[in-house]
C-alpha positions in Angstrom: 11.9 -17.7 21.2 9.5 -14.9 20.4 5.8 -15.7 20.2 4.9 -16.9 16.7 2.6 -13.9 16.2 5.6 -11.5 16.7 7.4 -13.1 13.8 7.5 -11.8 10.2 7.9 -13.5 6.9 11.6 -14.4 7.1 11.4 -15.8 10.6 8.2 -17.8 10.0 9.6 -19.2 6.7 12.9 -20.2 8.5 11.0 -21.7 11.5 8.8 -23.8 9.3 11.7 -25.0 7.2 13.8 -25.9 10.2 10.9 -27.7 11.9 10.9 -25.3 14.9 7.2 -25.1 14.4 4.7 -26.3 11.8 2.9 -24.2 9.2 -0.3 -25.4 10.8 0.8 -23.9 14.2 1.5 -20.6 12.5 -1.8 -20.5 10.7 -3.8 -21.4 13.9 -1.9 -18.7 15.8 -2.8 -15.9 13.3 -6.4 -17.2 12.8 -6.9 -16.7 16.5 -5.3 -13.2 16.3 -7.6 -12.2 13.5 -10.7 -13.5 15.3 -9.7 -11.5 18.5 -9.1 -8.2 16.6 -12.6 -7.3 15.5 -12.5 -4.0 17.4 -10.1 -2.7 14.7 -12.6 -3.4 11.9 -9.6 -4.3 9.7 -10.8 -7.7 8.3 -14.0 -7.8 6.3 -14.0 -11.5 5.5 -12.1 -14.1 7.6 -10.8 -17.0 5.6 -9.4 -19.5 8.1 -10.0 -22.5 5.8 -7.8 -21.0 3.1 -4.9 -20.4 5.6 -5.2 -23.9 7.0 -5.3 -25.5 3.6 -2.1 -23.7 2.5 -0.4 -24.6 5.8 -1.4 -28.3 5.3 0.1 -28.2 1.8 3.3 -26.7 3.2 3.7 -29.2 6.0 3.0 -32.0 3.5 5.6 -30.7 1.1 8.2 -30.4 3.9 7.5 -33.9 5.1 8.1 -35.2 1.6 11.4 -33.3 1.3 10.1 -31.0 -1.5 11.5 -27.5 -2.1 9.4 -25.0 -0.3 8.1 -21.7 -1.9 9.3 -18.2 -1.0 6.2 -17.7 1.2 5.8 -21.3 2.5 4.0 -21.3 5.8 3.3 -17.6 5.8 -0.4 -16.6 6.2 -1.1 -13.1 4.9 -3.9 -10.5 4.8 -5.3 -9.6 1.3 -6.5 -6.1 0.6 -10.0 -6.3 -0.6 -9.0 -4.8 -3.9 -7.6 -8.1 -5.1 -10.2 -10.5 -6.6 -10.0 -13.9 -4.8 -11.8 -16.9 -6.3 -14.8 -17.9 -4.3 -14.2 -15.2 -1.7 -16.3 -12.0 -1.5 -14.5 -8.9 -2.9 -15.9 -5.5 -2.5 -13.2 -2.8 -2.9 -14.7 -1.3 0.3 -17.9 -0.3 -1.6 -21.5 -1.2 -1.2 -21.8 -1.3 -5.0 -19.9 -4.6 -5.0 -21.6 -6.0 -2.0 -22.3 -9.7 -2.7 -19.8 -9.9 -5.5 -17.8 -13.2 -5.4 -15.2 -13.5 -8.2 -14.9 -16.8 -10.1 -11.2 -16.0 -10.9 -8.0 -15.1 -9.0 -6.0 -12.0 -9.4 -2.5 -12.5 -10.7 -0.9 -11.1 -7.6 -2.9 -13.3 -5.2 -2.3 -16.3 -7.4 1.4 -15.7 -7.4 1.5 -15.5 -3.6 -0.6 -18.6 -3.2 1.7 -20.5 -5.6 4.6 -19.4 -3.5 3.0 -21.1 -0.5 1.2 -18.2 1.2 -2.2 -18.7 2.8 -4.9 -16.1 3.2 -6.2 -15.1 6.6 -8.9 -12.7 5.3 -9.9 -9.8 3.1 -8.9 -6.5 4.5 -10.9 -3.3 4.8 -9.9 -0.3 2.8 -11.0 3.1 1.5 -13.7 2.7 -1.0 -12.2 1.9 -4.4 -8.8 2.9 -2.9 -10.0 6.6 -2.7 -8.9 8.0 0.6 -6.0 8.7 2.9 -7.5 7.7 6.3 -9.7 4.6 5.7 -12.7 6.7 6.5 -14.4 6.3 3.1 -15.0 2.5 3.5 -18.7 1.5 3.2 -18.1 -1.0 6.0 -16.9 1.5 8.6 -13.5 3.0 9.6 -10.5 0.9 10.3 -9.0 1.9 13.6 -5.2 2.1 14.0 -3.8 -0.2 16.7 -1.8 2.8 17.9 -2.8 5.3 20.6 -1.3 8.7 21.5 0.7 8.8 24.7 -1.4 11.6 26.2 -3.6 9.2 28.1 -6.6 9.7 25.8 -8.4 7.1 23.8 -8.8 8.9 20.5 -9.2 6.5 17.6 -6.5 7.2 15.1 -6.5 6.8 11.3 -4.3 3.9 10.0 -3.8 5.8 6.8 -5.2 4.9 3.5 -6.2 3.5 1.3 -4.4 0.3 2.5 -5.5 1.0 6.1 -6.7 -2.5 6.9 -3.4 -3.9 5.6 -1.4 -1.4 7.8 -3.5 -2.1 10.9 -3.2 -5.9 10.8 0.6 -5.9 10.2 1.3 -3.3 12.8 -0.9 -5.1 15.3 0.7 -8.4 14.7 -2.6 -9.8 13.5 -1.1 -10.8 10.1 2.7 -11.2 9.5 2.3 -9.3 6.2 -0.4 -8.0 3.8 -0.9 -6.9 0.2 -1.5 -3.2 -0.5 -1.9 -1.1 -3.6 -0.4 2.3 -4.2 -1.9 4.8 -6.6 -0.7 8.1 -5.0 0.8 6.8 -1.7 -1.6 4.2 -0.4 1.0 1.8 0.7 3.7 4.2 1.9 1.5 6.7 3.9 -0.3 4.0 5.9 3.0 2.2 6.5 4.4 5.4 7.9 1.3 6.0 10.1 1.6 2.6 11.9 5.3 2.0 12.0 5.8 -0.8 9.4 7.6 -1.0 6.1 5.7 -0.6 2.8 7.0 -0.8 -0.8 5.6 0.5 -4.1 7.5 -1.1 -7.0 8.1 0.3 -10.4 4.8 0.6 -12.4 4.4 -2.7 -14.2 6.4 -4.9 -11.9 3.2 -6.4 -10.5 0.3 -7.4 -12.7 -2.9 -5.4 -12.3 -5.0 -8.2 -13.7 -7.8 -9.1 -11.3 -7.1 -6.0 -9.2 -10.1 -3.7 -9.1 -9.1 -0.5 -10.9 -9.0 3.0 -9.5 -6.6 4.8 -11.9 -5.0 2.4 -14.3 -1.9 4.3 -15.2 -1.0 4.7 -11.5 -2.2 1.6 -9.6 0.5 -0.7 -8.5 0.4 -3.6 -5.9 3.1 -4.0 -3.3 4.0 -5.6 0.0 3.4 -4.3 3.6 5.4 -6.1 6.2 7.5 -5.8 9.4 10.8 -4.9 7.7 12.8 -4.4 4.5 13.8 -8.1 4.2 10.2 -9.3 4.5 9.1 -6.8 1.8 11.8 -8.0 -0.5 10.7 -11.7 0.0 7.1 -10.9 -0.6 7.7 -8.7 -3.6 9.7 -11.5 -5.3 6.6 -13.7 -4.9 4.1 -11.0 -6.1 6.0 -9.7 -9.1 6.4 -11.1 -12.6 5.3 -10.7 -16.2 1.6 -11.3 -16.9 0.4 -11.4 -20.6 -3.1 -10.7 -19.4 -1.9 -7.1 -18.3 -0.8 -4.9 -21.2 1.2 -2.7 -18.8 3.1 -5.6 -17.2 6.8 -5.5 -17.7 8.2 -8.5 -19.5 11.3 -8.8 -17.3 12.7 -11.4 -15.0 12.1 -10.9 -11.3 15.4 -10.1 -9.6 16.5 -11.9 -6.4 16.1 -8.8 -4.2 16.4 -10.6 -0.9 19.8 -12.2 -1.9 21.0 -8.8 -3.1 20.2 -7.0 0.2 23.2 -5.0 1.6 23.3 -1.9 3.7 26.7 -0.6 2.6 25.9 2.4 0.4 29.5 3.3 -0.4 29.6 5.0 -3.8 25.9 5.8 -3.8 24.6 9.4 -4.1 21.5 10.3 -2.2 19.6 13.3 -3.4 17.7 15.6 -1.1 14.9 17.4 -3.1 14.7 21.0 -1.9 11.0 21.3 -3.0 10.0 18.7 -0.4 10.8 21.2 2.4 7.2 22.4 2.4 5.8 25.3 4.4 4.7 24.5 7.9 6.5 21.2 8.0 6.3 19.9 11.6 9.8 20.3 13.3 9.7 16.6 14.2 9.4 15.6 10.5 12.3 17.9 9.5 14.4 16.6 12.4 13.8 13.0 11.4 14.7 13.9 7.8 18.1 15.3 9.0 18.7 12.1 11.1 18.0 10.1 7.9 20.6 12.1 6.1 23.2 11.4 8.8 22.3 7.7 8.8 22.8 7.4 5.0 26.1 9.2 5.3 27.1 6.7 8.0 26.3 4.0 5.5 28.8 5.4 3.1 26.5 7.5 0.8 27.3 10.9 -0.5 24.5 13.5 0.1 23.7 15.9 -2.7 21.0 18.6 -3.1 18.7 18.2 -6.1 15.8 20.1 -7.5 12.4 18.7 -8.7 11.0 22.1 -9.8 7.6 20.8 -10.9 6.8 19.1 -7.6 4.4 21.9 -6.6 2.2 20.9 -9.5 2.1 17.2 -8.7 -0.9 17.2 -6.4 -3.1 19.3 -8.8 -2.0 17.1 -11.7 -2.7 13.9 -9.8 -6.1 15.0 -8.7 -7.1 15.6 -12.3 -5.5 12.4 -13.8 -6.6 9.9 -11.1 -10.3 11.0 -11.0 -10.4 11.1 -14.8 -9.3 7.5 -15.0 -11.6 6.6 -12.1 -14.6 8.1 -13.8 -13.9 5.8 -16.8 -13.1 2.7 -14.8 -16.1 3.0 -12.4 -18.6 3.4 -15.3 -18.8 -0.4 -15.4 -20.7 -0.5 -12.0 -24.2 0.0 -13.2 -26.3 -2.7 -11.5 -26.5 -4.9 -14.6 -23.7 -7.4 -14.5 -22.5 -7.8 -10.9 -22.7 -6.3 -7.4 -25.8 -4.6 -6.0 -28.8 -3.4 -8.0 -31.2 -0.7 -6.9 -34.3 -1.1 -9.0 -37.1 1.2 -7.8 -40.7 0.2 -8.7 -41.5 1.2 -12.3 -37.9 2.3 -13.0 -36.4 2.1 -16.4 -32.8 1.3 -17.3 -31.5 4.8 -16.8 -33.3 5.1 -13.5 -31.7 1.8 -12.4 -28.3 3.1 -13.3 -28.8 6.3 -11.4 -30.3 4.6 -8.3 -27.7 1.9 -8.1 -24.8 4.4 -8.4 -26.5 6.8 -6.0 -26.9 4.2 -3.2 -23.8 2.1 -4.0 -21.0 4.7 -4.2 -19.9 6.7 -1.2 -19.4 10.5 -1.1 -15.7 10.5 -1.9 -16.1 8.2 -4.8 -18.9 10.3 -6.2 -16.8 13.4 -5.7 -13.9 11.9 -7.8 -16.2 10.6 -10.5 -17.7 14.1 -10.8 -14.3 15.7 -11.0 -13.1 13.1 -13.5 -16.1 13.4 -15.7 -15.9 17.2 -15.7 -12.2 17.3 -16.7 -12.9 14.9 -19.5 -15.9 16.7 -20.8 -16.0 18.6 -24.1 -14.6 22.1 -23.6 -12.5 21.1 -20.6 -10.5 18.1 -21.7 -7.7 20.2 -23.2 -7.8 22.8 -20.4 -7.5 20.3 -17.6 -6.7 16.7 -18.5 -4.3 17.4 -21.4 -2.5 20.0 -19.3 -2.2 17.6 -16.3 -0.7 15.0 -18.6 1.8 17.5 -19.8 2.7 18.3 -16.1 3.1 14.6 -15.5 5.7 14.4 -18.3 7.5 17.4 -16.8 7.6 15.7 -13.3 9.0 12.6 -14.9 11.6 14.7 -16.6 12.5 16.3 -13.3 13.3 12.9 -11.9 15.3 12.0 -15.0 17.4 15.2 -14.5 17.9 14.4 -10.8 19.3 11.0 -11.6 22.2 12.6 -13.4 23.5 13.7 -10.0 22.2 11.1 -7.7 21.1 7.4 -7.5 18.3 7.7 -4.9 16.2 10.3 -3.1 15.5 10.6 0.6 12.3 12.5 1.8 9.7 12.2 4.5 6.8 9.8 3.8 4.0 11.9 5.1 3.7 15.5 6.4 2.5 14.4 9.8 2.0 11.5 12.1 -1.4 9.7 12.2 -4.3 12.0 13.0 -7.6 11.2 14.8 -10.5 9.8 12.9 -12.9 12.6 12.1 -10.2 15.3 12.6 -9.8 16.1 8.9 -13.1 16.9 7.3 -11.9 19.1 4.5 -11.2 17.0 1.4 -8.4 19.4 0.3 -6.7 19.0 3.7 -6.9 15.2 3.3 -5.5 15.3 -0.2 -2.4 17.1 1.2 -1.4 13.9 3.0 -0.1 12.7 -0.4 2.2 15.6 -1.0 5.4 13.6 -0.6 4.2 10.4 -2.3 2.4 11.5 -5.4 5.3 12.7 -7.5 7.0 9.3 -7.6 3.7 7.7 -8.4 3.1 10.0 -11.4 6.6 9.0 -12.6 6.0 5.3 -12.0 9.1 5.0 -9.8 9.8 2.5 -7.0 9.6 3.9 -3.5 9.3 2.6 0.1 8.6 3.9 3.6 10.7 2.8 6.5 9.7 3.4 10.1 12.4 5.7 11.6 11.1 7.3 14.8 8.3 8.5 17.0 6.8 12.0 17.4 6.1 13.7 20.7 2.9 11.8 21.1 4.5 8.5 20.7 3.3 7.9 17.1 5.4 6.5 14.3 7.1 8.6 11.6 8.5 7.2 8.3 11.2 8.1 5.9 10.9 7.5 2.2 13.4 6.3 -0.3 12.7 6.9 -4.0 14.7 5.1 -6.8 15.1 5.0 -10.5 12.7 2.9 -12.5 13.5 -0.8 -12.1 16.0 -0.1 -9.3 14.1 -1.8 -6.5 17.4 -3.3 -5.3 18.8 0.2 -4.7 15.7 1.3 -2.8 15.7 -1.9 -0.7 19.4 -1.4 0.2 19.0 2.2 1.2 15.9 1.2 3.2 17.9 -1.5 5.0 20.6 1.1 5.8 18.0 3.4 7.4 16.3 0.4 9.2 19.6 -0.7 10.8 20.5 2.7 12.0 17.0 3.8 13.1 16.6 0.7 15.2 12.9 1.1 15.2 11.3 -1.5 17.5 8.3 0.3 18.8 4.9 -1.5 18.7 1.4 -0.5 19.7 0.3 -1.7 23.1 -2.6 -4.1 22.6 -5.9 -2.5 23.7 -8.3 -4.2 21.3 
């Protein structure tokens, strides 16, 4: 039998249910893994008591012959964007340093109700703004991967869910929550060789999840494989009357519906995703993905998404605009840190708190957002960006007339070294393949499919129609089976 720390959600759940090992043994194994992985700086707050309490409840329920939940016996990592009752929650920012919620986010509550325990709160880009986990106020997360060139360059785990990506890839947690605004589940999943799923906007409640851009933010699972993501998403998702954007729909049984036979399915290849200067290794992997899906029975068709080139500019107007509004609540009055210089008045306190509490990237996006919402620029920028967003959604609607799913790369490169990208515009380009589906609110996932010449993971992305998570899962399973990706980082931490 494999070591317990090598197991994912499905195998842990099965092992606990069969009595092969106890939930307590699982929890203790991963608690030790978390404690030993401090060099990665992926876990901000360790919560062993929570994991052990959930394990004890699972073992007690099993002994009593009760039906176990979907996540029974599985301890997970929680991105520090989800408010957790009685446990510090910072969103990776100093401005929330010391904030301990007295309530539970709906997503975390759903997972705990399903039997999951929490191993800790995971580091992330500040307020989910970043693609490399270098904007966290609590230091960079370091990817567990290394290049095969013999060097020891610290690599970015992707962002903003970099802590989640690192702990799952390093077998420090069997799974973790993430959030995806413009690619923040899929891109880090691709960088570290795991599977990450962004569901249809509204599938998972945003209540109790610290907001970045409210019309884009969506929670999702990050796990070892497609089946584990399906199990975890079933536990996370569901209607929530506390969230006005929550979809009042039953949660499908995605795990039970998994199948890799794509006979009769049409897979679209968007020509606009063939960007200039695409690395040959990315293009070659994309071609392999096409052949794998053909082998699974799918028909390949070429499609066009003509407004794709405007997706990044539109996103980096809409998301900062919403952020500038959402982050106005952090003023030093109600919660989090307060910077009150001697003799300062109220306005001085606001300014000092936000100056010392927000990092450079957050300030940059607040400034951009405030500018595009200001009088004289609102129509020129924000209104135009919203029009472009509508056109991008219409592009997808048109594409669905000739195909059922889309296949594309997840990211334009493998993981890069920490500090190698200092130009914000170059960093924003990491989202070129993930942003369009986010703007349209569509389900999408990244599946690990190969390694580049330096031995680093590369991912392929499946995009589906709204509410067709099952189709995305099934195509992802077809890729997973044919790619046979089993690479793992060698433990150096």
